[in-house]
C-alpha positions as CSV (number, residue, x, y, z in Angstrom):
1,M,24.2,1.5,-1.5
2,A,23.1,-0.4,-4.7
3,N,23.9,1.2,-8.0
4,L,20.8,3.1,-9.5
5,T,19.4,2.0,-12.6
6,I,17.6,5.0,-13.7
7,D,18.0,8.7,-13.4
8,V,14.9,9.5,-11.3
9,A,14.7,13.4,-12.4
10,K,15.2,12.3,-16.2
11,V,12.3,9.9,-15.8
12,L,9.9,12.5,-14.3
13,E,10.8,15.2,-16.9
14,D,9.8,17.8,-14.6
15,D,11.4,18.7,-11.3
16,A,8.4,20.2,-9.5
17,L,7.7,17.2,-7.5
18,L,11.5,17.3,-6.3
19,S,11.7,20.9,-5.6
20,F,8.6,21.3,-3.5
21,D,9.6,22.3,0.0
22,S,6.7,23.8,1.7
23,P,4.4,21.0,3.0
24,A,1.3,21.9,5.2
25,I,2.3,19.3,7.8
26,S,6.1,19.7,8.8
27,K,8.1,16.5,8.4
28,D,9.3,17.1,12.1
29,R,6.0,15.8,13.1
30,L,6.4,12.5,11.4
31,H,8.1,9.2,12.4
32,V,9.9,8.8,9.1
33,P,11.3,5.4,7.6
34,S,14.8,4.6,8.6
35,G,17.0,1.6,9.1
36,D,16.2,1.7,12.8
37,F,12.6,2.1,12.3
38,V,11.8,-1.2,14.3
39,D,13.9,-0.2,17.2
40,R,12.8,3.4,17.2
41,V,9.1,2.9,16.6
42,V,7.7,-0.7,16.6
43,A,9.5,-1.8,19.6
44,M,7.6,1.0,21.5
45,T,4.2,-0.8,20.8
46,D,2.7,-4.0,22.4
47,R,3.9,-6.3,19.5
48,N,5.7,-9.3,20.8
49,Q,9.3,-10.2,19.9
50,N,8.3,-12.4,17.1
51,V,6.4,-9.7,15.4
52,L,9.5,-7.4,15.6
53,N,11.7,-10.0,14.2
54,N,9.5,-10.7,11.1
55,Y,9.1,-6.7,10.8
56,Q,12.8,-6.5,10.9
57,R,13.4,-9.5,8.3
58,I,11.0,-7.7,5.9
59,L,13.0,-4.5,6.2
60,N,16.4,-6.4,5.7
61,T,15.4,-8.2,2.4
62,G,16.0,-7.0,-1.0
63,R,17.6,-4.0,-2.7
64,L,16.1,-1.7,-0.2
65,A,17.5,-3.7,2.9
66,G,18.7,-1.5,5.7
67,T,16.9,1.7,4.5
68,G,13.6,1.4,6.2
69,Y,11.7,1.5,2.9
70,T,9.9,-1.3,1.2
71,S,9.3,-2.8,-2.3
72,I,6.6,-5.2,-2.3
73,L,5.3,-7.3,-5.2
74,P,1.4,-8.1,-4.7
75,V,-0.2,-10.6,-6.8
76,D,-3.5,-11.5,-5.6
77,Q,-5.2,-10.1,-8.9
78,G,-6.0,-13.7,-9.9
79,I,-9.0,-13.5,-7.4
80,E,-9.5,-9.7,-7.1
81,H,-9.5,-9.1,-10.8
82,S,-10.0,-12.7,-12.3
83,A,-7.0,-14.8,-13.5
84,G,-7.8,-14.6,-17.0
85,A,-8.1,-11.0,-17.2
86,S,-4.9,-10.4,-15.0
87,F,-2.6,-13.2,-16.5
88,A,-3.6,-13.0,-20.2
89,P,-0.9,-10.3,-20.9
90,N,1.7,-12.8,-19.6
91,P,0.3,-16.5,-19.0
92,D,3.6,-17.5,-17.1
93,Y,2.0,-16.1,-14.1
94,F,-0.7,-18.7,-13.9
95,D,2.3,-20.7,-12.3
96,P,2.8,-19.5,-8.8
97,S,6.6,-20.0,-8.8
98,N,7.0,-17.5,-11.4
99,I,5.4,-14.7,-9.1
100,I,8.0,-15.6,-6.3
101,E,10.9,-15.5,-8.8
102,L,9.8,-12.1,-10.1
103,A,9.8,-10.8,-6.6
104,I,13.2,-12.2,-5.9
105,E,14.8,-11.2,-9.1
106,G,13.2,-7.7,-8.9
107,G,14.8,-7.1,-5.4
108,C,11.5,-6.9,-3.4
109,N,11.3,-6.9,0.3
110,A,8.4,-9.2,0.2
111,V,5.8,-11.0,-2.0
112,A,2.1,-10.7,-1.1
113,S,-0.2,-13.3,-2.6
114,T,-3.0,-15.7,-1.9
115,F,-3.3,-18.8,0.2
116,G,-3.0,-20.9,-3.0
117,V,0.0,-19.1,-4.5
118,L,2.0,-19.0,-1.5
119,G,1.1,-22.4,-0.1
120,A,1.9,-24.0,-3.3
121,T,5.5,-22.7,-3.3
122,A,6.3,-22.4,0.5
123,R,8.7,-25.2,0.9
124,K,10.9,-23.8,-1.8
125,Y,10.7,-20.0,-1.2
126,A,9.3,-19.1,2.2
127,H,12.8,-19.0,3.8
128,K,14.2,-17.0,0.8
129,I,11.8,-13.9,0.7
130,P,9.3,-13.0,3.4
131,Y,5.8,-14.1,2.5
132,I,2.8,-11.9,3.0
133,V,-0.6,-14.1,3.0
134,K,-3.6,-12.0,1.8
135,F,-6.3,-13.9,3.7
136,N,-9.5,-12.1,2.3
137,H,-10.8,-11.4,-1.3
138,N,-13.5,-10.1,-3.3
139,E,-14.1,-13.3,-5.2
140,L,-15.8,-11.8,-8.3
141,M,-17.9,-14.7,-9.5
142,T,-21.3,-14.1,-8.0
143,Y,-23.7,-13.0,-10.6
144,P,-24.2,-10.0,-10.8
145,N,-20.9,-9.2,-9.3
146,T,-20.8,-8.3,-5.6
147,F,-18.1,-6.4,-3.9
148,N,-17.3,-7.9,-0.5
149,Q,-14.0,-9.1,1.0
150,I,-14.6,-12.6,2.5
151,P,-11.9,-14.8,4.3
152,F,-10.3,-17.5,2.2
153,G,-8.5,-19.2,5.0
154,N,-7.1,-18.9,8.6
155,I,-4.3,-17.4,10.3
156,K,-2.8,-20.7,11.5
157,Q,-2.3,-21.8,7.9
158,C,-0.3,-18.5,7.3
159,W,2.1,-19.3,10.2
160,E,2.4,-22.9,9.1
161,M,3.6,-21.9,5.7
162,G,6.3,-19.9,7.2
163,A,4.6,-16.4,6.5
164,A,6.3,-13.2,7.9
165,A,3.0,-11.2,7.6
166,V,-0.6,-11.3,6.7
167,G,-2.7,-8.9,4.6
168,A,-6.3,-8.0,4.4
169,T,-8.6,-5.7,2.7
170,I,-11.5,-3.7,4.2
171,Y,-13.9,-1.8,2.0
172,F,-14.5,1.1,4.5
173,G,-18.0,2.7,3.8
174,S,-19.6,-0.3,2.2
175,D,-22.6,-2.1,3.6
176,E,-20.4,-5.1,4.7
177,S,-17.5,-2.8,6.2
178,E,-18.8,-3.3,9.8
179,A,-18.4,-7.1,9.5
180,Q,-15.2,-6.8,7.9
181,I,-13.7,-4.5,10.5
182,Q,-14.6,-7.0,13.3
183,Y,-13.4,-10.3,11.6
184,V,-10.0,-8.6,10.3
185,A,-9.4,-7.1,13.7
186,D,-9.8,-10.6,15.3
187,M,-7.7,-12.3,12.5
188,F,-5.0,-9.5,13.0
189,A,-4.9,-10.0,16.8
190,E,-4.3,-13.7,16.2
191,A,-1.7,-13.0,13.6
192,H,0.2,-10.9,16.2
193,D,-0.1,-13.7,18.8
194,Y,1.6,-16.0,16.0
195,G,4.2,-13.3,15.5
196,M,3.3,-12.1,12.1
197,V,3.2,-8.4,10.8
198,T,-0.3,-7.3,9.7
199,I,-0.7,-5.1,6.5
200,L,-4.3,-3.6,5.7
201,W,-5.4,-2.5,2.3
202,C,-7.6,0.4,3.6
203,Y,-9.9,0.9,0.4
204,I,-13.2,2.6,0.5
205,R,-16.3,1.4,-1.6
206,N,-19.6,3.1,-1.8
207,S,-21.5,4.3,-5.0
208,A,-22.4,7.3,-3.1
209,F,-18.7,8.4,-3.0
210,K,-19.3,9.4,-6.7
211,V,-20.8,12.8,-6.5
212,N,-21.9,14.9,-9.8
213,G,-19.7,12.8,-12.0
214,V,-16.6,13.1,-9.7
215,D,-15.0,9.9,-8.1
216,Y,-14.0,10.4,-4.6
217,H,-12.8,6.9,-3.9
218,A,-9.2,8.1,-3.8
219,S,-9.8,11.5,-2.2
220,A,-7.3,12.4,0.3
221,D,-9.8,13.1,3.0
222,L,-11.8,10.0,2.8
223,T,-8.8,7.6,2.3
224,S,-7.0,9.1,5.3
225,Q,-10.1,8.5,7.4
226,A,-9.9,4.9,6.2
227,N,-6.3,4.7,7.2
228,H,-7.1,6.2,10.6
229,L,-9.6,3.3,11.2
230,G,-7.0,0.8,9.8
231,V,-4.3,1.7,12.4
232,T,-7.0,1.6,15.1
233,I,-7.3,-2.2,14.7
234,Q,-3.6,-2.5,14.8
235,A,-2.5,-2.8,11.4
236,D,1.3,-2.4,11.3
237,I,1.6,-1.2,7.8
238,I,-1.1,0.6,5.7
239,K,-1.6,0.2,2.0
240,Q,-3.8,3.0,0.3
241,K,-4.2,4.3,-3.2
242,L,-2.4,7.6,-4.0
243,P,-4.8,10.5,-3.6
244,T,-6.1,11.8,-7.0
245,N,-8.3,14.6,-5.4
246,N,-9.7,16.1,-2.2
247,G,-12.9,17.3,-1.0
248,G,-14.9,14.2,-0.5
249,Y,-16.5,15.1,2.8
250,T,-17.5,18.5,1.3
251,A,-19.0,16.8,-1.8
252,L,-21.0,14.4,0.5
253,N,-22.3,17.1,2.5
254,S,-23.7,19.3,-0.3
255,G,-27.3,20.2,-0.6
256,D,-29.5,18.5,2.0
257,S,-27.3,15.4,2.5
258,S,-25.1,14.9,5.7
259,Y,-22.2,12.5,6.1
260,G,-19.7,12.0,8.8
261,K,-17.8,14.9,10.6
262,F,-15.2,17.2,9.1
263,N,-13.4,20.4,9.7
264,T,-12.5,22.5,6.7
265,G,-9.1,23.0,8.4
266,I,-8.3,19.5,7.1
267,Y,-8.2,21.2,3.7
268,T,-6.9,24.7,4.3
269,D,-4.4,24.0,7.1
270,L,-3.4,20.4,6.5
271,N,-3.7,19.9,2.6
272,S,-2.9,23.5,1.0
273,S,-6.3,23.3,-0.4
274,D,-9.4,25.8,-0.4
275,E,-12.3,25.3,2.1
276,K,-13.9,22.8,-0.4
277,G,-10.8,20.7,-0.8
278,Q,-10.0,22.0,-4.2
279,G,-6.4,22.0,-5.1
280,G,-3.5,21.0,-3.0
281,H,0.0,19.7,-3.8
282,P,0.2,16.0,-4.5
283,I,2.7,15.6,-1.7
284,D,0.6,17.4,0.8
285,L,-2.3,15.1,0.0
286,C,-0.4,12.1,0.5
287,R,1.3,13.4,3.6
288,Y,-2.3,13.8,5.1
289,Q,-2.7,9.9,4.6
290,V,0.6,9.6,6.6
291,A,-0.7,11.9,9.2
292,N,-3.8,9.6,9.7
293,C,-1.4,6.7,10.1
294,Y,-0.5,8.0,13.5
295,M,2.0,10.3,11.7
296,G,3.8,7.3,10.4
297,R,3.8,5.1,13.4
298,S,2.1,2.6,11.1
299,P,3.9,3.3,7.9
300,L,2.0,4.1,4.5
301,I,2.7,2.2,1.2
302,N,1.0,3.3,-1.7
303,S,-0.4,1.0,-4.5
304,G,1.2,1.0,-8.0
305,G,-2.1,1.0,-9.9
306,E,-3.1,-0.5,-13.1
307,S,-0.6,-1.1,-16.0
308,K,-1.1,1.4,-18.9
309,G,1.8,0.3,-21.1
310,A,4.3,2.8,-22.3
311,S,3.7,5.3,-19.4
312,D,4.1,2.7,-16.5
313,L,7.7,3.6,-15.7
314,K,7.1,7.3,-15.4
315,D,3.7,6.7,-13.4
316,A,5.5,4.2,-11.0
317,V,8.5,6.6,-10.4
318,T,6.0,9.5,-9.9
319,T,4.1,7.6,-7.3
320,A,7.1,6.5,-5.5
321,V,8.6,10.0,-5.4
322,I,5.3,11.4,-3.9
323,N,5.1,8.6,-1.3
324,K,8.8,8.9,-0.3
325,R,8.6,12.9,0.0
326,A,5.4,12.8,1.7
327,G,7.0,10.4,4.3
328,G,5.6,7.1,3.2
329,M,7.5,3.8,3.4
330,G,7.4,2.5,-0.1
331,L,5.3,1.1,-2.9
332,I,3.4,-2.1,-3.5
333,S,3.2,-2.5,-7.3
334,G,1.8,-5.7,-9.0
335,R,0.4,-5.3,-12.4
336,K,2.8,-2.8,-13.8
337,A,5.5,-5.6,-13.0
338,F,3.9,-8.9,-13.8
339,Q,1.9,-8.0,-16.9
340,R,5.1,-7.8,-18.9
341,P,8.1,-10.0,-19.4
342,R,10.0,-11.0,-16.2
343,N,13.2,-9.0,-17.0
344,E,11.2,-5.9,-18.0
345,G,9.0,-6.4,-14.7
346,A,12.1,-6.8,-12.5
347,A,13.5,-3.6,-14.3
348,L,10.4,-1.7,-13.4
349,L,10.5,-2.8,-9.7
350,N,14.2,-1.8,-9.6
351,A,13.3,1.7,-11.0
352,I,10.8,2.2,-8.1
353,Q,13.3,1.1,-5.6
354,D,16.0,3.5,-7.1
355,V,13.7,6.4,-5.9
356,Y,14.2,5.3,-2.3
357,L,17.9,4.5,-2.8
358,D,18.4,7.9,-4.5
359,E,19.7,10.4,-1.6
360,K,18.7,13.3,-3.8
361,V,15.1,12.4,-3.2
362,T,14.3,13.7,0.2
363,I,11.3,14.1,2.5
364,A,9.8,17.3,1.9
């Protein structure tokens, strides 16, 4: 096992997350990450041998190789958040090669980025670290800004550059979501035919998901249903934001409004919350996300979130601890890593990986 670069407990400054031992959903129900995950879980699916090969390659790369856990560097923010806004803190990352070098130096399992970034560097790096090609984006140039994920290329291009996997985003709940579900499902099927792993950013997007000043875009119940839709179109890995609250369905069904279908048991029995979704332990909220990924058959990776400066290390380690203890497969963290000097970014990625290498951080 690699030497740890941090003391996880000291970084957390509070052992409440480490001592939690009464989850609403027992870990015995989960398909947890492990070194034999491909043999034990993925090999039981209808995926072809080349998909299994690429899945295993991802799990066998970087500092977490052989553990079943993943640390992925995602840098598609040049489109999603605009290049100037994303790379102004560190202009080196306008050059795609620096993105790949950070992922390698940081000990990542894979690097996720755009057709442009990965295509520009494929001959030098695609055989050194698994490539995940993000094939759709919110282009953020239309005035006024619109929010829609549109394709930027095709699956054959991903295969030709040597990618191990493809990634996509669906804005579940948006006006455009039905079209996104259909074309992403088609492209995922083609990616599987070519032998590539599929990863879905299962985000939700609708102004109605903000109720009485409370934002439910990262609520455990709504994001978990998005996860369930994602695994239905055969996403091999689900990327989701860490839950920040719960009770989205309750809020959207208040007064005279009616939305979706839900059972209060998802709060009281599965999330340690009250009947309105208030409360609930962070690990329970994340475990409910895992449960909606076919109990972990399609593993959950949580996003690292924006960079806030001094608190980035503690925030990243906290997210990693919650994800691991909930039964997730890892973190996909970008801005916290690339919006600082490379050595500092690599150190932050290593700190995240330390959570998954630390045998004292167990599944709750």
